C-alpha positions as CSV (number, residue, x, y, z in Angstrom):
1,M,-17.0,7.9,-21.6
2,S,-14.2,6.7,-24.3
3,K,-11.8,3.6,-23.3
4,Y,-8.7,6.2,-24.1
5,Y,-10.0,8.5,-21.4
6,R,-10.5,5.7,-18.9
7,Y,-7.0,4.6,-19.0
8,Y,-6.0,8.9,-18.8
9,V,-7.9,8.7,-15.4
10,L,-6.2,5.6,-14.3
11,I,-2.4,6.6,-15.3
12,I,-3.5,9.7,-13.2
13,L,-4.4,8.1,-10.5
14,T,-1.3,5.3,-10.7
15,V,0.5,9.0,-10.5
16,V,-1.2,10.4,-7.0
17,S,-0.6,6.6,-5.9
18,M,3.3,7.2,-6.9
19,V,3.5,10.1,-4.7
20,N,1.3,8.6,-1.8
21,I,3.9,5.8,-1.6
22,M,6.8,8.0,-2.3
23,D,5.8,10.6,0.9
24,R,4.9,7.9,2.9
25,L,8.3,6.3,2.6
26,I,11.0,8.4,1.8
27,M,11.7,8.7,6.0
28,S,12.9,5.5,5.5
29,I,15.8,6.0,3.3
30,L,17.1,9.2,5.6
31,L,16.3,7.4,8.8
32,E,20.0,7.0,9.3
33,D,20.9,10.9,8.8
34,I,17.7,11.8,11.1
35,K,19.2,9.3,13.3
36,A,22.4,11.0,13.5
37,E,21.1,14.2,13.9
38,F,19.0,13.7,16.7
39,A,20.7,10.8,18.4
40,M,17.4,8.6,18.0
41,T,17.3,4.5,18.9
42,D,15.7,1.9,16.2
43,T,11.9,2.2,18.8
44,Q,11.9,6.1,18.0
45,L,12.6,5.6,13.8
46,G,10.0,2.9,14.4
47,L,7.7,5.4,16.0
48,L,8.4,8.0,13.0
49,A,8.5,5.6,10.6
50,G,5.1,3.9,11.3
51,L,3.1,5.3,14.1
52,A,3.2,8.9,13.3
53,F,2.0,8.8,10.0
54,A,-0.8,5.6,10.4
55,L,-2.4,7.2,13.9
56,F,-3.7,10.5,12.5
57,Y,-3.7,8.1,8.9
58,A,-6.4,5.3,10.2
59,L,-8.5,7.9,12.3
60,M,-9.0,10.7,9.7
61,S,-9.3,7.7,7.2
62,I,-13.5,6.6,8.1
63,P,-14.9,10.3,7.5
64,I,-13.4,10.8,4.5
65,A,-14.4,7.4,2.9
66,R,-17.3,8.3,4.2
67,W,-17.8,11.4,2.6
68,A,-16.4,9.9,-0.4
69,D,-19.3,7.4,-0.2
70,V,-22.2,10.6,-0.8
71,S,-20.0,13.1,-2.6
72,N,-17.6,14.5,-5.0
73,R,-14.7,12.1,-4.7
74,K,-12.2,13.4,-7.3
75,N,-12.6,16.6,-5.5
76,I,-11.9,14.8,-2.0
77,L,-8.9,13.1,-3.8
78,A,-7.2,16.2,-5.1
79,G,-7.8,18.5,-1.6
80,A,-6.3,15.4,-0.2
81,L,-2.9,15.4,-2.8
82,I,-2.5,19.2,-1.9
83,I,-2.7,18.6,1.9
84,W,0.2,16.0,2.0
85,S,2.6,17.1,-0.3
86,G,2.6,20.4,1.5
87,M,2.6,18.3,4.7
88,T,5.8,16.2,3.4
89,A,7.9,19.6,2.6
90,L,7.1,20.9,5.9
91,C,8.8,17.5,7.5
92,G,12.1,18.9,6.3
93,A,12.1,21.9,8.9
94,A,11.7,19.9,11.9
95,T,13.7,20.8,15.1
96,G,13.5,17.4,16.5
97,F,11.3,14.2,17.5
98,V,8.2,15.7,18.4
99,S,8.2,18.2,15.4
100,L,9.3,15.6,13.3
101,F,6.7,13.1,14.4
102,L,3.7,15.8,14.4
103,A,5.0,17.0,10.6
104,R,4.4,13.3,10.2
105,L,1.2,13.4,11.4
106,G,0.0,15.8,8.9
107,V,1.2,13.5,5.9
108,G,-1.0,10.9,7.4
109,I,-4.2,13.2,7.7
110,G,-4.0,14.1,4.3
111,E,-3.0,10.7,2.4
112,A,-6.3,9.7,4.9
113,G,-8.0,11.0,2.0
114,G,-6.4,9.0,-0.9
115,S,-6.6,5.8,-1.7
116,P,-10.4,5.0,-0.8
117,P,-11.8,7.9,-3.4
118,S,-8.9,6.8,-5.7
119,Y,-9.7,2.4,-5.6
120,S,-13.7,3.6,-5.5
121,I,-13.2,5.9,-8.9
122,M,-11.6,3.0,-10.5
123,A,-14.4,0.7,-9.6
124,D,-16.9,3.0,-11.7
125,Y,-14.4,3.0,-14.7
126,F,-13.7,-0.1,-14.9
127,K,-16.4,-3.5,-14.8
128,P,-15.4,-6.1,-12.2
129,S,-14.1,-8.3,-15.3
130,E,-11.3,-5.6,-15.9
131,R,-10.8,-4.5,-12.4
132,A,-7.9,-6.8,-11.2
133,R,-6.1,-5.9,-14.4
134,A,-7.1,-1.9,-13.2
135,M,-5.6,-2.7,-10.3
136,G,-2.3,-4.3,-11.5
137,I,-1.8,-0.7,-13.5
138,Y,-2.6,1.0,-10.0
139,F,-0.3,-0.7,-8.1
140,T,2.6,-0.1,-10.0
141,G,2.2,3.5,-8.5
142,A,3.4,1.8,-5.7
143,V,6.1,0.3,-7.1
144,L,7.2,3.2,-8.9
145,G,6.7,5.6,-5.6
146,T,8.8,3.5,-3.4
147,G,11.9,2.6,-6.1
148,G,11.7,6.3,-7.5
149,G,11.4,7.5,-3.5
150,L,14.7,5.5,-2.8
151,I,16.4,6.9,-5.6
152,V,15.4,10.3,-5.4
153,G,15.7,10.7,-2.3
154,G,19.1,8.9,-2.0
155,L,20.6,10.7,-4.4
156,L,19.3,14.5,-2.9
157,G,19.9,13.0,0.7
158,E,23.6,12.8,-0.1
159,W,23.7,15.9,-2.4
160,L,21.2,18.5,-0.2
161,G,20.7,16.7,2.8
162,W,17.3,15.1,4.2
163,R,15.9,18.8,5.3
164,M,16.1,19.9,1.6
165,T,14.9,16.5,0.1
166,F,11.4,16.6,2.0
167,F,11.1,19.6,0.8
168,V,11.9,19.0,-2.9
169,L,9.7,16.0,-3.1
170,G,6.1,17.8,-1.5
171,V,6.2,20.8,-4.1
172,P,5.1,18.3,-7.1
173,G,2.3,16.5,-5.8
174,V,0.7,20.3,-4.8
175,L,1.0,20.8,-8.6
176,L,-0.6,17.2,-9.4
177,G,-3.5,17.6,-7.2
178,V,-3.8,21.1,-9.4
179,L,-3.9,19.1,-12.6
180,L,-6.2,16.6,-11.4
181,Y,-8.8,18.8,-9.7
182,F,-8.7,19.9,-13.8
183,T,-9.1,17.2,-15.6
184,V,-10.5,14.8,-14.3
185,K,-14.1,13.8,-14.1
186,E,-16.3,12.4,-11.6
187,P,-17.4,9.3,-12.9
188,P,-21.5,7.9,-12.4
189,R,-22.0,5.9,-8.9
190,G,-22.3,2.5,-8.7
191,R,-22.6,2.4,-12.9
192,Y,-21.5,-1.7,-13.1
193,D,-23.2,-2.8,-10.1
194,T,-25.0,-5.6,-10.5
195,G,-27.6,-7.8,-8.1
196,N,-26.7,-7.6,-4.5
197,Q,-24.3,-4.6,-4.6
198,A,-26.6,-3.0,-7.0
199,S,-28.5,-2.6,-4.1
200,K,-25.9,-1.7,-1.6
201,E,-26.2,2.3,-2.1
202,A,-24.8,5.0,0.3
203,T,-26.9,5.1,3.6
204,D,-26.6,5.9,7.3
205,L,-23.6,5.2,8.7
206,K,-24.8,2.5,11.3
207,R,-26.4,0.1,8.5
208,T,-23.1,0.4,6.2
209,L,-21.3,-0.4,9.1
210,K,-23.3,-3.4,9.4
211,S,-23.3,-4.5,6.1
212,L,-19.8,-4.5,6.3
213,A,-19.3,-6.2,9.3
214,R,-21.8,-9.4,8.4
215,N,-19.6,-9.5,5.0
216,K,-17.5,-12.7,5.5
217,V,-15.6,-12.3,2.5
218,Y,-14.9,-8.7,3.3
219,V,-13.9,-8.7,6.7
220,R,-11.3,-11.4,6.3
221,V,-10.2,-10.5,3.1
222,S,-9.4,-7.4,5.3
223,I,-7.1,-9.3,8.2
224,S,-5.1,-11.0,5.6
225,F,-4.2,-7.7,3.4
226,A,-3.3,-6.3,6.9
227,M,-0.6,-9.1,7.7
228,L,0.3,-9.0,4.0
229,T,0.8,-5.0,3.9
230,M,2.9,-5.7,7.6
231,V,5.0,-7.3,5.2
232,G,5.5,-5.0,3.1
233,Y,5.9,-1.9,5.1
234,A,8.4,-3.7,7.0
235,M,10.5,-4.5,3.6
236,A,10.3,-0.2,2.9
237,M,10.9,1.1,6.3
238,W,13.9,-1.0,7.1
239,L,16.1,-2.2,4.3
240,A,17.6,0.9,3.9
241,P,19.1,1.1,7.6
242,I,20.1,-2.4,7.3
243,M,22.1,-1.8,3.7
244,L,23.7,1.0,5.1
245,R,24.8,-1.0,8.2
246,N,25.8,-4.2,6.7
247,F,27.8,-3.0,3.6
248,D,30.3,-0.3,2.9
249,V,27.8,2.0,0.6
250,S,27.1,5.1,0.5
251,L,23.2,6.8,0.8
252,G,22.7,7.6,-2.6
253,K,24.0,4.5,-3.7
254,V,21.5,2.9,-1.3
255,G,19.0,4.7,-2.6
256,L,19.8,4.3,-6.5
257,Y,20.9,0.2,-6.6
258,L,17.7,-0.3,-3.6
259,G,15.6,1.8,-6.2
260,I,16.1,0.2,-9.3
261,T,15.4,-3.5,-7.9
262,Y,12.1,-2.2,-6.7
263,I,11.1,-1.2,-10.0
264,C,12.9,-4.0,-11.3
265,G,11.0,-6.4,-8.9
266,G,7.8,-5.0,-8.7
267,I,6.5,-3.5,-12.0
268,P,6.0,-7.3,-13.3
269,G,4.6,-8.7,-10.2
270,P,1.2,-6.8,-10.2
271,L,0.8,-6.8,-14.0
272,I,1.5,-10.8,-14.1
273,G,-0.3,-10.7,-10.7
274,G,-3.7,-8.7,-12.2
275,Y,-3.9,-10.4,-15.3
276,L,-3.2,-14.4,-14.0
277,T,-6.0,-13.4,-11.0
278,D,-8.9,-12.1,-14.0
279,Y,-7.9,-15.7,-16.0
280,M,-8.0,-17.7,-13.1
281,V,-11.3,-16.6,-11.7
282,K,-12.6,-17.2,-14.6
283,L,-12.2,-21.2,-13.1
284,D,-12.9,-20.6,-9.9
285,S,-13.7,-17.4,-8.3
286,R,-11.4,-18.6,-5.2
287,W,-8.2,-17.9,-7.0
288,R,-8.8,-14.6,-5.4
289,A,-7.7,-15.4,-2.5
290,W,-5.4,-18.6,-3.6
291,I,-3.5,-16.6,-5.1
292,P,-2.5,-14.1,-2.8
293,A,-2.3,-17.3,-0.1
294,I,0.8,-18.9,-2.5
295,A,2.5,-15.3,-3.1
296,V,3.3,-14.5,0.4
297,L,4.7,-17.5,1.3
298,C,7.0,-18.0,-1.5
299,S,7.9,-14.2,-0.9
300,V,8.9,-14.5,2.4
301,S,10.9,-17.5,1.6
302,T,13.3,-15.6,-0.7
303,F,13.4,-13.1,1.0
304,W,14.6,-15.3,4.0
305,F,18.2,-15.6,1.9
306,C,18.4,-11.9,1.3
307,L,18.5,-11.0,4.9
308,S,21.1,-13.5,5.1
309,A,23.2,-12.4,2.2
310,E,26.7,-11.9,2.5
311,S,27.5,-9.5,-0.4
312,L,25.7,-6.3,-1.9
313,W,24.7,-8.1,-5.0
314,E,23.4,-11.4,-3.3
315,F,21.4,-9.0,-1.1
316,L,19.5,-7.1,-4.1
317,G,19.0,-9.8,-6.4
318,F,17.1,-11.9,-3.9
319,F,15.0,-8.9,-2.8
320,A,14.2,-8.4,-6.5
321,L,12.9,-11.6,-6.8
322,T,11.4,-11.6,-3.1
323,Y,9.3,-8.1,-4.2
324,A,8.7,-9.5,-7.5
325,I,6.7,-12.6,-6.0
326,F,5.4,-10.4,-2.8
327,M,3.5,-7.8,-5.4
328,I,1.4,-10.7,-7.1
329,P,-1.8,-10.7,-4.7
330,Q,-2.2,-6.9,-4.7
331,G,-4.5,-6.6,-7.0
332,A,-6.1,-10.2,-6.5
333,S,-6.6,-9.0,-3.1
334,M,-8.0,-5.1,-4.0
335,S,-10.1,-6.6,-6.7
336,L,-11.6,-8.9,-4.0
337,L,-12.4,-6.4,-1.8
338,Q,-14.0,-4.4,-3.7
339,S,-16.2,-6.5,-5.3
340,S,-17.0,-7.7,-2.4
341,V,-19.3,-4.5,-0.9
342,G,-21.8,-2.4,-2.9
343,S,-21.0,0.6,-4.4
344,G,-22.8,2.9,-1.2
345,E,-20.1,0.9,0.9
346,R,-16.9,1.0,-1.5
347,A,-15.2,4.2,0.1
348,L,-15.8,3.2,3.2
349,G,-15.2,-0.4,3.4
350,T,-11.4,1.0,1.7
351,S,-11.1,3.0,4.4
352,F,-12.3,0.5,7.3
353,A,-9.5,-2.5,5.5
354,L,-6.8,0.3,5.0
355,L,-7.5,1.5,8.5
356,V,-6.6,-2.2,9.5
357,N,-3.6,-2.1,7.6
358,S,-2.2,1.0,8.7
359,M,-2.6,0.3,12.4
360,V,-1.5,-3.4,12.1
361,G,0.8,-3.4,9.2
362,L,2.2,-0.1,9.3
363,A,1.7,1.5,13.2
364,L,2.6,-2.0,14.6
365,G,5.4,-3.5,12.1
366,P,8.0,-0.9,12.2
367,L,7.3,-0.2,15.5
368,L,8.2,-4.2,16.6
369,I,11.2,-4.5,14.5
370,G,12.5,-1.0,16.1
371,I,12.0,-2.2,19.7
372,L,12.7,-6.1,18.4
373,S,15.8,-4.9,16.7
374,D,17.1,-2.6,20.0
375,A,16.7,-5.6,22.4
376,L,18.9,-8.2,19.9
377,A,21.6,-5.2,19.5
378,P,24.2,-6.2,22.6
379,S,24.5,-9.5,21.3
380,Y,23.8,-9.1,17.4
381,G,25.2,-6.1,17.0
382,V,24.3,-4.8,13.1
383,K,23.2,-7.7,12.5
384,S,20.0,-7.1,15.3
385,L,18.0,-5.7,12.2
386,N,17.8,-8.2,10.2
387,Y,17.3,-10.9,12.3
388,A,14.7,-8.9,13.7
389,L,13.1,-7.9,9.9
390,M,13.3,-12.0,9.7
391,T,11.6,-12.7,12.6
392,V,8.7,-10.0,12.0
393,C,8.3,-10.7,8.7
394,G,8.0,-14.7,8.4
395,I,5.1,-14.6,11.2
396,A,3.1,-12.2,9.6
397,A,3.5,-13.7,6.0
398,L,2.3,-17.2,7.9
399,I,-0.3,-15.8,9.3
400,A,-1.4,-14.1,6.3
401,T,-0.9,-17.3,4.3
402,L,-3.7,-19.1,6.9
403,C,-6.1,-15.8,6.8
404,Y,-5.8,-15.8,3.2
405,L,-7.1,-19.8,2.9
406,W,-9.7,-18.6,5.7
407,T,-11.0,-15.8,3.0
408,S,-11.5,-18.8,0.3
409,K,-13.8,-20.2,2.9
410,A,-16.1,-17.9,2.6
411,M,-16.1,-17.9,-1.6
412,L,-18.3,-20.8,-2.4
413,S,-16.3,-22.6,-5.9
414,G,-17.5,-21.8,-9.6
415,P,-16.7,-18.7,-12.0
416,D,-16.0,-15.1,-11.2
417,L,-18.3,-12.5,-12.7
418,D,-17.3,-12.0,-16.6
419,E,-19.3,-9.1,-18.0
420,S,-16.2,-8.9,-20.7
421,T,-18.0,-12.0,-22.8
422,G,-21.9,-10.4,-22.1
423,N,-22.8,-13.0,-20.0
424,A,-24.2,-12.6,-16.5
425,V,-22.6,-15.4,-15.1
426,E,-22.8,-15.3,-10.6
427,Q,-20.5,-14.1,-8.9
428,R,-20.1,-16.7,-6.0
429,T,-18.9,-14.7,-3.3
430,S,-21.1,-15.6,0.3
431,A,-22.0,-12.5,2.7
432,A,-23.6,-14.1,5.5
């Protein structure tokens, strides 16, 4: 399989990731309009932004991931993409909180079949020594999805209204699903696995779950990544409402300014993080955990200055720096997660990690912020959301840092697996 085709597949998967995140987070730029039309509280907005999506996303990800471990991953991904894009379009037909909640459940069901097959496919197109870089490129899709969704969503929301915005953004995903189905080839499963990984082919569910539960690196990095994700989703869901409440700026400009900031800050982060990780793990494999621990703590420190800013441009400048630092750990985290399990466990293992991400980072995070904001509103007014976001992100970042350091203790010192040089260097991670 040619190098050029591998990167074509990576580009397609990156675009799928972009559509995935765009459809997932488009709600954030439209929250204030939806709140005004249906007279909702911040707690209800937190439910729509988080739990409505995360509930079935988490529940359905396990059986779909298990299916991906034993079946054609490309076909599963294409079908899932068509489903979640169609449900995004249906969000525009909502008549109230309940119907919009149900439509968001549908988006979650579709997107449950998105990430696990994608990660598993990439692991069979790229060697372990290349995966952090590939994951770094892949995560630019999430950045473009977040930034592009805010820009397009803000402009369309201002021009066409929030209902038509959901419809317009849902249709392209259906077309992309057809393109993926006809042009992406299913790779041989486990083609780059060696040693203990190669022996871990798909077995019965009970044995697979026991294997994952005994894997210290896998369990710990899953918890660490979930806390990191809580910070990311909190920023993605609530920054647009904060800008609209704190600054004299229109919906279209909020989407444009915030979207450009996401792109400018977010694209360098995963690329730098991916290449830095691939370099540092040649010295010590524990850098896959140390880099995220350092980055998340630094990012939440600069985020404090962002939320305390008195001017719009100061707010945007500090957020661009925050997001660039925050995106550095993404490739390292996912490459560690993928490398800690065998080919027959990869989709299911990823799915369990994303389940924890969804229930902790997406379902719980935005809801906690909404509840805390409503509680603080009588005392702090429009600033209540700032303080709520600052509090939840600060606590989550501290826990994430400690958990990544905890993960590093399950990894023995020494260089990571280096297949790029042709030398069989032992990958020194422990699974007890």
